[in-house]
N, C-alpha and C positions, 0 to 999 in steps of 0.2 A: 504494500500499499504506500502511495506517495504522500509525503508530509505536506501540509499546507505551508505557505510561506512563513507565517509566524512560528510554527512548529519547527520548520527546518532551521530558522534563525536561532531559535532557542537551543536547538540540538548542536548547532555549530558553535555558539557561544560557550555552552557547557563543555564541549569537547576541547575548545581552545584553552579555557580556564583550567581544566583538569591537566592538560599537557603542560601548561606554564607553571602551575603550582607544583607539579611533579618534578620539574626542573629545579625549582627552589629547594625543595625538601631533599633532593638528591645531593645538592651542594652544601646545604646547611642544616644539619640535623637538629639545631636548636630552634628552627622555625616550624617544626612538625606540630600542627595544630594551631599555631600562632596565627597564621593568616586568616583561618576560618573564624577564630575567636575575634580577631581585630574586625573582620567584616561584620559579625554579628553585633559587636559593641557599637561600631560606627553607624550601622543602620538604626539601631535602637536610639541613638542620639539624634540622628537625622529626623526620625519620625517624631521623637519627643519635641523637637523645636519646630515642627510643622512643615517640613519640606515634603514636596509632592513625590508621587511614585516614581517619576522619571529621575529625580535627583537621588532618591533612595537607591534606585538601581545602579546609578553611576557610582555611588559611594560603596554599595556592596561589591562591585567589581574592583574598585580601587583598593578596598580593604583586602580582598583576596590576592590581589597582585602587587601590592605596594612594595614588596621585597624582591620582586623578580630580578631586579638589577644586580642582586648579589651573586648571580651566576657569573658575573664578571669580576668578582673579588676572589682572591686566593683562599683556599680552604684553611691554610695556615693562619690567615688573619681572621677568618670567620670563627674558627674554633680555638683561638688563642685564649688561655685561661688567665692571663695577667692583663695589666693595662696596655693599650695600644700606643706604640710611639708615633711621632708625627707623620712619618711616611705611611704607616698602617691606617692611621686615622684618615689620611687623604684618600686611601683606597676605598674605605667604607663610605666616605662622603661622596663618592662618585656613583653610588648605587642608584639614586633617584634618576640621574641622567642616563645611566645604562639601561635602566628599566624602561624609561621613556622611549628611547631609541629602539629598543627591542619590540615594545608594544606597538610602535608605529607600523610594523610590518603585518599586524593582524587587525583588519577592519572590524572584526567582530567585537573587539574590546576597546575600540577607540574612546568610548566614554570614560574609561579609567585613566586616561592620559594625565589630565590635570591633577587628580588626587595622588597619582604615583609620583609625579615630578615634584609636588609641593609638600609632601607629608613630613619633611624635616625642616621646612621653614618655620621661623619662630615669630610669634607676635611682635617682639621687640626688634626684629630685623637682624638678629644675630644667627639665624639658621643657615641652612644651605639647601640647594646649590646657588641661589641667586640673592640671598639676604633680603627677600621680600618681607615687608612688615604689615601688620594690621590687616585692614580689609583688602589690601592688594593681594593677599594670599587667597587663592580660591577656597571657597567654603568646603569643598570636598577634602582638600588637604588639611584644612584646620580641624575638621571632624576626625579624619583618619589619624592625625597626629596625636590627639588625646587617646583614642582607642589603642593605638600602637604603644604609646608610652605606658598606659595603664596595664595592658597585657604583659608587656615586658617586665614591669615592676612586680607583677603578681605571679610570675613564672620563674622556675629555677633556670639559671643559665650556667654555663661552664665556669663563669668567673664569680658568681654570687648566688646566694639562696634568695628565694622569693620573699617579697614583703607580704604582710597581711593586707587584706582588702582596705581596712580603715587607715592603715599607715599609707597605702598608695593613694587613697582618696585625699588624705591630708597633703600629700605631695602635689597632687593635681591642684588643690586649693592654693598652696604656697606659690605655685608657678602661674597663677592667673595673671594676665597682663604682662608677663615676660615671655615664657614659653608658649602659653596657650591663650587663645581668644578667651577673654574673661567671661563673656556671656555663655559661650559654649561650655567652658569649664564648669561654671555654676550649674548649668542644666545637667551635665554629666553627673556631678556630685548628687544632685537632687534625685536622679533616676536610682542611683545605688542606695541612697539613704532611704528612699521610699521602699525599695525592694527589701531592705534589711528590717524595716519596721513592719512589713506586711506579715 
């Protein structure tokens, strides 16, 4: 049976995402499950602040694919247990650009491009790769940045143990207006405090 056009497109997108996330996980064992969790957290925040279905779908894809550029970073750097030196840090900081270039080859995931490219920009302009600040950072990137940081903080990594949820939320609160969009950070905290109170 032939698929209708929307069904065929959904199948194509799903296949491309599965392929690309498989590439990330093969290269960096630390991201296993991370991309799915980031996607879920990001969509939850997007819905909470009233973004429409099209925006939520873009953000879902960006969350799933935000670290795909790590395929261009050496495994020695990705899996290093101690602090990164300046050269290693530069390698890591190239991954949004690498991911953006890679995803440009796949029309099916074009909606993820802005979020992938901008998820390490910071509200105060000290992020990377372009040191964009405030509202000049696409909302997709601002949302994925919070979800990515929160999941990283609450997950065990090769170089440190996971924080507790409340400790991580306090860190999100502390970084409002510097690392994170202050309004989105507040909304993210509210979601998790509401969930804890339920």
